[in-house]
C-alpha angles and dihedrals in degrees: 000000000000102000129066115236115253090235092057090074094058092103137000088264120030123180120200110204145139133243117270094018111137093200088053092051091049092047091048092051090056093046091051093049097048099040089046093055094045095042093240128147122253134185136180125220124192122228089229090058102053127079126280095255091052091047089053093046097048110023094102095042103055130170090053118180123206123192117194090351095306128106109260108169143345137207094013137024117224112210096214093045092051092047090053092048089054093047092248 
């Protein structure tokens, strides 16, 4: 996929996930902690709410994290790696 999804720019950090996904909940906890400490915006998108092309691209990679509208990570969120991407 060469383009960034439009919804990925909704906040400084956007996580694409699905309900009842333990990896998504773990990732969201890390995102909340880091963005809260650094004063950065965050948003969560659900796989069911994005377009078909994005569902096909990301369904087997959730949670997928985007920073500044670009894909940053998938499956897990590393706290140090996220902080570095945010300049913190």
